C-alpha positions as CSV (number, residue, x, y, z in Angstrom):
1,M,-2.4,-38.4,-25.0
2,H,-4.4,-37.4,-21.8
3,E,-2.1,-35.4,-19.2
4,C,-4.3,-36.5,-16.1
5,F,-6.8,-39.0,-15.6
6,Q,-8.3,-41.4,-12.6
7,M,-8.4,-44.8,-12.5
8,I,-9.0,-47.8,-10.0
9,P,-7.0,-51.1,-10.0
10,S,-8.9,-53.9,-11.5
11,L,-6.8,-56.6,-9.5
12,P,-5.1,-56.5,-6.2
13,G,-1.2,-55.6,-7.0
14,T,1.9,-55.0,-4.6
15,Q,3.6,-51.8,-3.3
16,T,4.8,-51.7,-7.1
17,L,2.5,-53.0,-9.2
18,F,-0.8,-51.5,-10.3
19,V,-3.0,-53.8,-12.5
20,S,-5.7,-52.6,-14.7
21,P,-6.8,-53.4,-18.2
22,S,-8.5,-50.0,-18.4
23,L,-5.0,-48.5,-18.6
24,N,-4.4,-49.8,-22.0
25,Q,-6.6,-47.3,-23.6
26,Y,-4.2,-44.5,-22.4
27,F,-1.2,-46.9,-23.0
28,P,-1.6,-49.2,-26.1
29,R,1.9,-50.2,-26.2
30,D,4.8,-51.1,-23.9
31,I,6.5,-48.0,-22.3
32,T,9.9,-48.7,-20.8
33,Q,10.8,-45.2,-19.4
34,L,7.2,-43.8,-18.6
35,N,8.1,-42.0,-15.5
36,A,4.4,-40.8,-14.9
37,W,3.5,-39.5,-11.3
38,V,0.5,-41.9,-9.4
39,Y,-1.5,-40.1,-6.7
40,C,-3.6,-42.0,-4.3
41,L,-7.1,-40.0,-3.9
42,N,-8.7,-42.6,-1.5
43,G,-9.7,-45.9,-1.0
44,D,-6.4,-47.5,0.0
45,L,-6.1,-45.8,3.3
46,T,-2.3,-46.3,3.7
47,N,-1.6,-44.9,0.6
48,A,-4.0,-42.2,0.7
49,L,-2.7,-38.7,-0.3
50,Q,0.7,-40.1,-1.1
51,E,2.4,-39.8,-4.5
52,R,4.7,-42.2,-6.2
53,R,6.4,-42.3,-9.7
54,A,5.6,-45.1,-12.3
55,M,8.9,-46.7,-13.8
56,S,7.6,-48.5,-16.9
57,W,4.1,-50.2,-18.4
58,L,3.7,-53.7,-20.0
59,A,0.6,-53.7,-22.1
60,A,0.1,-57.4,-22.4
61,T,-0.4,-57.9,-18.7
62,S,-1.9,-54.4,-18.1
63,T,0.6,-54.0,-15.4
64,L,2.2,-50.4,-14.2
65,Y,5.3,-50.9,-12.4
66,L,6.3,-48.2,-9.8
67,Y,10.0,-47.3,-8.6
68,P,11.0,-49.3,-5.3
69,P,9.6,-49.1,-2.6
70,G,6.5,-47.9,-4.3
71,F,3.7,-47.1,-1.9
72,P,3.5,-47.8,1.8
73,G,0.6,-50.3,1.3
74,T,-0.7,-52.6,-1.1
75,I,-2.4,-51.2,-4.1
76,S,-5.7,-53.0,-4.0
77,G,-8.8,-51.0,-4.6
78,G,-8.2,-47.3,-4.1
79,N,-8.8,-44.2,-6.7
80,Y,-5.5,-43.3,-8.2
81,E,-4.8,-40.0,-10.0
82,F,-2.2,-40.4,-12.9
83,H,-0.2,-37.2,-14.1
84,L,2.0,-37.9,-16.8
85,R,4.2,-34.6,-16.9
86,Y,4.2,-33.1,-13.5
87,P,3.8,-34.3,-10.0
88,R,0.4,-33.3,-8.4
89,E,2.2,-30.9,-5.8
90,D,3.6,-28.8,-8.6
91,I,0.4,-28.7,-10.5
92,L,-1.6,-27.8,-6.9
93,E,1.2,-25.0,-6.4
94,A,1.0,-23.4,-10.3
95,I,-3.1,-23.1,-9.5
96,N,-2.5,-21.7,-6.0
97,D,-0.3,-19.0,-7.3
98,G,-3.4,-17.9,-9.6
99,V,-5.8,-18.1,-6.9
100,G,-3.4,-15.7,-4.9
101,Q,-3.6,-13.3,-7.8
102,L,-7.5,-13.7,-8.1
103,G,-7.5,-12.6,-4.3
104,L,-5.9,-9.1,-4.9
105,S,-8.3,-8.2,-7.5
106,W,-11.5,-10.1,-7.7
107,Y,-12.0,-10.3,-3.8
108,R,-15.1,-12.2,-2.5
109,E,-17.5,-10.2,-0.4
110,V,-18.7,-11.8,2.7
111,K,-21.3,-11.3,5.5
112,D,-20.6,-12.7,8.9
113,E,-23.2,-13.2,11.5
114,T,-21.3,-15.5,14.1
115,L,-20.3,-13.0,16.7
116,L,-22.8,-12.6,19.7
117,S,-22.6,-9.7,22.0
118,A,-21.8,-10.1,25.8
119,Q,-22.3,-8.6,29.0
120,Q,-19.2,-6.3,30.2
121,Q,-17.4,-6.9,26.8
122,W,-16.3,-4.0,24.5
123,R,-13.9,-6.0,22.1
124,Y,-14.8,-8.9,19.7
125,V,-12.4,-10.8,17.7
126,A,-13.8,-11.4,14.1
127,P,-13.9,-15.1,12.8
128,A,-10.3,-15.9,11.0
129,T,-12.3,-18.4,8.7
130,Q,-13.6,-15.5,6.6
131,N,-10.2,-14.5,5.4
132,W,-10.6,-11.0,5.9
133,T,-8.9,-8.1,4.0
134,E,-11.2,-5.3,5.2
135,I,-14.1,-5.1,7.2
136,N,-16.2,-1.9,6.0
137,K,-19.6,-2.3,7.5
138,I,-20.7,-3.1,10.9
139,E,-24.4,-3.6,11.8
140,I,-26.2,-5.0,15.2
141,Q,-29.4,-6.8,15.6
142,I,-31.9,-4.6,17.0
143,N,-34.8,-6.9,17.8
144,T,-34.7,-10.4,19.4
145,D,-38.3,-11.1,19.0
146,A,-38.4,-14.8,17.0
147,T,-41.5,-13.6,15.0
148,A,-39.5,-10.5,13.7
149,T,-36.2,-12.2,13.2
150,A,-37.9,-15.0,11.4
151,G,-39.5,-12.0,9.1
152,G,-36.2,-10.5,8.3
153,Y,-36.5,-7.6,10.9
154,P,-33.4,-5.4,9.7
155,F,-30.2,-4.8,11.3
156,A,-29.2,-1.1,12.4
157,P,-25.7,0.4,11.7
158,A,-23.6,0.1,14.9
159,D,-22.1,3.7,14.3
160,Y,-23.8,5.1,17.4
161,L,-21.7,2.3,19.3
162,N,-18.3,4.1,18.1
163,P,-16.9,0.7,16.6
164,R,-13.4,0.7,15.5
165,V,-11.8,-2.1,13.2
166,E,-8.2,-3.3,14.5
167,R,-5.9,-5.5,12.4
168,D,-2.9,-7.2,14.0
169,V,-0.2,-9.1,12.8
170,T,2.1,-10.8,15.2
171,S,5.7,-11.5,14.5
172,L,5.0,-15.1,13.5
173,G,2.5,-14.0,10.7
174,V,-0.6,-14.5,12.4
175,E,-3.3,-12.0,11.5
176,T,-6.2,-11.1,13.9
177,W,-8.9,-8.9,12.8
178,A,-11.2,-7.4,15.9
179,I,-13.9,-4.9,16.7
180,Q,-13.4,-2.5,19.4
181,F,-16.3,-0.8,20.5
182,G,-16.4,2.8,22.2
183,L,-19.9,1.9,23.9
184,Q,-20.9,-1.3,24.9
185,P,-23.3,-3.2,22.6
186,P,-26.5,-4.4,24.3
187,P,-25.7,-8.2,25.2
188,G,-27.3,-10.9,23.3
189,R,-27.3,-9.2,20.2
190,I,-26.1,-10.6,16.6
191,I,-23.1,-8.3,15.4
192,R,-23.1,-8.6,11.6
193,L,-19.8,-7.8,9.8
194,R,-19.5,-7.3,6.2
195,G,-16.4,-6.9,4.1
196,E,-13.8,-8.4,1.8
197,A,-12.1,-11.5,1.7
198,Y,-9.1,-13.2,0.0
199,Y,-9.4,-16.7,-1.4
200,P,-7.3,-19.6,0.6
201,D,-5.3,-22.1,-1.0
202,L,-6.7,-25.3,-2.5
203,V,-5.4,-28.2,-0.4
204,L,-7.7,-31.1,-0.1
205,D,-9.7,-32.8,-3.0
206,S,-12.7,-31.4,-1.5
207,D,-11.8,-27.6,-1.8
208,Y,-13.4,-25.4,-4.1
209,L,-12.9,-21.9,-5.2
210,A,-15.7,-19.6,-4.0
211,M,-16.2,-17.6,-7.0
212,A,-19.3,-15.5,-8.1
213,P,-21.1,-17.1,-11.1
214,E,-20.4,-14.2,-13.4
215,W,-16.9,-14.5,-12.7
216,T,-16.4,-18.1,-12.9
217,R,-15.3,-18.7,-16.7
218,P,-12.8,-15.8,-17.0
219,A,-11.3,-16.8,-13.7
220,M,-11.0,-20.4,-14.4
221,S,-9.5,-19.5,-18.2
222,Y,-7.1,-17.1,-16.3
223,L,-6.2,-20.1,-13.6
224,Y,-5.6,-22.6,-16.3
225,N,-3.4,-20.2,-18.3
226,R,-1.6,-19.3,-15.2
227,G,-1.1,-22.7,-13.8
228,A,0.3,-23.9,-17.3
229,F,2.5,-20.9,-17.6
230,N,4.1,-21.5,-14.0
231,L,4.7,-25.6,-15.0
232,N,6.2,-24.7,-18.4
233,D,8.3,-22.1,-16.8
234,W,9.5,-24.2,-14.0
235,A,10.2,-27.0,-16.3
236,S,12.3,-24.6,-19.0
237,Q,14.5,-23.9,-16.2
238,Q,16.1,-27.3,-16.7
239,T,16.4,-27.2,-20.5
240,P,19.0,-25.3,-22.7
241,T,18.1,-21.5,-23.6
242,G,17.5,-20.7,-27.3
243,E,13.9,-21.4,-28.5
244,T,12.7,-21.9,-24.7
245,A,13.0,-18.0,-24.1
246,K,11.2,-16.8,-27.3
247,V,8.0,-19.4,-26.4
248,R,8.5,-18.0,-22.6
249,Q,8.4,-14.5,-23.9
250,Q,5.2,-15.5,-25.9
251,A,3.4,-17.1,-23.0
252,L,4.4,-14.3,-20.6
253,D,2.6,-11.7,-23.1
254,E,-0.5,-13.7,-23.1
255,L,-0.5,-14.1,-19.4
256,E,-0.3,-10.3,-19.2
257,R,-2.9,-9.6,-21.7
258,Q,-5.1,-11.8,-19.8
259,K,-4.1,-10.5,-16.5
260,N,-5.0,-6.7,-17.7
261,D,-8.5,-8.1,-18.8
262,L,-8.8,-9.6,-15.4
263,L,-8.1,-6.3,-13.8
264,A,-10.4,-4.1,-16.2
265,T,-13.3,-6.3,-15.0
266,A,-12.5,-6.6,-11.4
267,P,-15.2,-5.1,-9.0
268,V,-14.6,-1.8,-7.2
269,H,-13.5,-2.0,-3.6
270,K,-16.0,-0.6,-1.1
271,P,-15.4,2.5,0.5
272,G,-14.1,2.5,4.0
273,R,-15.7,4.0,7.2
274,I,-15.6,7.7,7.3
275,I,-14.3,8.9,10.8
276,T,-15.1,12.7,11.4
277,P,-12.6,14.6,13.5
278,G,-13.4,15.5,16.5
279,R,-16.1,13.0,17.0
280,G,-15.6,9.3,18.1
281,D,-12.3,8.1,17.4
282,G,-11.6,10.9,14.9
283,Y,-8.3,12.8,15.6
284,A,-7.1,16.5,15.1
285,V,-5.2,17.4,12.2
286,S,-2.3,20.0,11.9
287,S,-3.7,21.9,8.7
288,P,-6.3,21.7,6.4
289,E,-3.8,20.6,3.8
290,D,-3.4,17.2,5.6
291,W,-5.7,14.6,3.6
292,R,-6.7,13.1,6.9
293,Y,-8.8,16.2,7.6
294,L,-11.5,14.3,5.6
295,G,-11.3,11.6,8.2
296,A,-11.0,8.6,6.0
297,F,-9.0,5.8,7.7
298,R,-9.6,4.0,4.9
299,S,-10.8,4.8,1.6
300,A,-10.6,4.0,-2.0
301,A,-10.0,7.6,-2.6
302,F,-6.5,7.6,-1.0
303,V,-3.9,4.9,-0.7
304,R,-5.2,1.6,0.8
305,G,-3.4,0.9,3.8
306,G,-4.2,-0.6,7.5
307,S,-6.9,1.3,9.5
């Protein structure tokens, strides 16, 4: 039996009645305690993004009965999603748990060119929509001629402007990444930022995971296994121990094996900007034994922390 499928009602029903002969292919016989989850994707605006539980199924009339009070509006012509074992909210959370793990190892490389330098401005806030985890390269536009820019005139490293990446987190958990220049950039120039970003949670049906093509299949395999493990693990907490513990350990071992494979194929993080002591924002050190003598604010060679 399919665990998940979509269906559009063939006839208008009520708030608690879903009528469709197409459901007979999934439920060929009467089911008195179906307890499936029904989620409205779109179409019936009042019911959109709402989820209710199915009570029973009558095959002779192709009618699905929902537990009262049912959906807030009449089930008429929307697109509905059926989940037979778990509510959609739990499935989404199980997938997002895996997405969060991917962001720690298979980061997304990003390039942002939305910042534009302005007169009398030394500080620029990086767009939060990129979900930064590191900014490792800052460049600036050096030619604004339309003919040159159309031909791909190169950007220049912004090191001569003494830029510094600053990351702040408020007491409410709001994160802000900013670029503080030591010298004012020339106005009207694009500031190009390159760095790494995490993957945001999937929320809407239109959301997608921006994964590089070569990692798509192993990433999807990991997400499916991680999601299935989470759902089964959560469900097992409601059942007696015994065989459940054995099955859980086997699943955990397989998940750990796949996680190790994921980490083994993860890309190497780009090194951070090297700051020379005594120059720009470089700082003096007390002795040559201090590792900061190398001037690495953030580098793969040392403990990865804030700038």
